[in-house]
C-alpha positions in Angstrom: 179.7 17.5 -1.6 181.1 14.1 -2.9 184.3 12.4 -1.9 186.7 12.0 -4.8 188.1 8.6 -5.6 191.4 9.5 -3.9 189.6 10.4 -0.7 187.7 7.1 -0.7 190.9 5.1 -1.3 192.6 6.9 1.5 189.8 6.2 3.9 189.8 2.5 2.8 193.5 2.2 3.4 193.2 3.9 6.8 190.4 1.4 7.8 192.6 -1.5 6.7 195.5 -0.1 8.8 193.2 0.2 11.8 192.3 -3.5 11.4 196.0 -4.3 12.1 195.0 -5.7 15.5 193.0 -8.4 13.8 195.9 -9.3 11.5 198.5 -9.5 14.2 200.1 -6.2 13.1 200.6 -4.6 16.5 202.8 -1.8 15.1 200.3 -1.0 12.4 197.5 -0.8 14.9 199.5 1.4 17.3 200.4 3.7 14.4 196.8 5.0 14.2 197.2 6.6 17.6 199.1 9.8 18.4 202.5 9.4 20.1 200.9 9.9 23.5 197.7 8.0 22.6 196.0 5.8 25.1 193.9 2.6 25.0 192.8 0.7 28.1 195.9 1.0 30.4 198.4 1.5 27.6 199.8 5.0 27.0 202.2 5.8 24.2 203.1 3.9 21.1 205.4 1.4 22.7 202.9 0.4 25.4 200.1 0.2 22.7 202.3 -2.2 20.6 202.9 -4.3 23.7 199.2 -4.3 24.5 198.3 -5.5 21.0 201.0 -8.2 21.1 199.7 -9.4 24.5 196.2 -9.5 23.3 197.2 -11.5 20.2 199.0 -14.0 22.5 196.1 -14.2 24.9 193.5 -14.8 22.2 195.7 -17.0 20.0 195.3 -14.6 17.1 191.5 -15.0 17.0 190.6 -11.4 17.5 188.2 -10.2 14.8 186.2 -7.0 14.5 183.2 -6.8 12.1 182.4 -3.3 10.9 179.1 -2.7 9.2 176.9 0.2 8.3 179.9 2.3 7.4 178.8 5.9 6.6 181.4 8.5 5.5 180.1 12.0 5.3 182.2 14.7 3.5 182.8 17.9 5.5 184.7 21.1 4.8 187.5 19.7 7.1 187.7 16.4 5.2 185.3 13.6 6.2 183.6 12.1 9.2 182.9 8.4 9.5 180.7 6.2 11.6 180.1 2.4 11.8 178.8 -0.3 14.0 181.4 -2.6 15.5 
């Protein structure tokens, strides 16, 4: 099974949205979680946004994640991806 070009583009956009923390886009980063999602001590979108903003302030906006060895495997449900961070 091969991913169509639309599937690849969608996955690429989602990956860019998840990188919102690195770009200072707290709302974009929090939007990848469910409404009741959790990360560290933050629960729910509003707390996630506040967490990301506090991290940006604490680090002076120098947070960067390097993703490598990205592997996307098609599945009947859609796709599954893994990578090194």
